[in-house]
N, C-alpha and C positions, 0 to 999 in steps of 0.2 A: 805610613798613612796610605789610605786608599784614594784612588781617583774615583770619586763618587759617580761619575758619568759611565764608567765601565763596569760598575758593580750591579748586582741584582738590586732592585728597588725593594726596600724593606718597609713594612708598615710600622714596625716597632724595632728598636735596638736595645740590647742589654749588654752592658759593659761588666763582665765578670773577671777582668784582668786582675791578677794579684790574689785571687781567691783560690783556695785549695779545694779539692774534691771533698764532698759532693756539691759544694755551693754553686759552681757554674750550672750544673744540671738542675738544681733546685730553682735557681733564678729563671732558667729557661722555662721550666714547668709552670711557674707562677705567671710568667708573662704570657705563655700560650693559653693558659686558663682564662685570661682576660681578653683574648682576641677572638675574632670571628673566623669561622671556617673559611679557608682559602687565603687568609692573610699570611704574610711572610714576616718571620722573625729573624733578625740578624743578631747573633751572639758572638762576642769577643771574649776570649779566655787565654790565660797563659799556662794553665794546668794541662800537662801532656795527657793525663788520664781522661780529659774531656773528649779526646778523639774516640775512645772506646765507648765512653758513657753516652755521648750524644747520639752516635750511630745506633747503639742498641736501644736507647730510649725511643728514637724515631721509629725504629722497626716495630717495637712492641706496642707503641701507642698509635701507630698508623699514620704518623706525620711523615711528610716527604722531606728527606734531606736533599735539598736542591743542589747544595754545593758545600764543600769543606776545603778550606785552604789553610796552609801554614806559611806565615811570612814573618821573618825576623823574630822567631820565638813566640809569636802570637798565633792563636788558632781562631779561625773565623768560620762560622756556620750559618747557613741560611736554611730555615725550615719553613715549610708551608703547613699550616695547621690543617689537620684532617677535618672532614665534615662529619656530621652526625651519621651514625651507623643505622 
């Protein structure tokens, strides 16, 4: 578990632990679609493939991957939603 005070502040969190590829990515996309530009999403996942998927998705979609951590078999990502182009 995380010490909330030391982590980035997220506007929304998505728990995709236990879900296989591509569900963590799809859950992140749906959440980001409902957020405002500049807001931060925290995604938790256990699928190792999410490391590649989330990084590539952020790059292609223009979102900022602020942080990616792996702790005790869980992967945590903080993404800042891109603004309008």
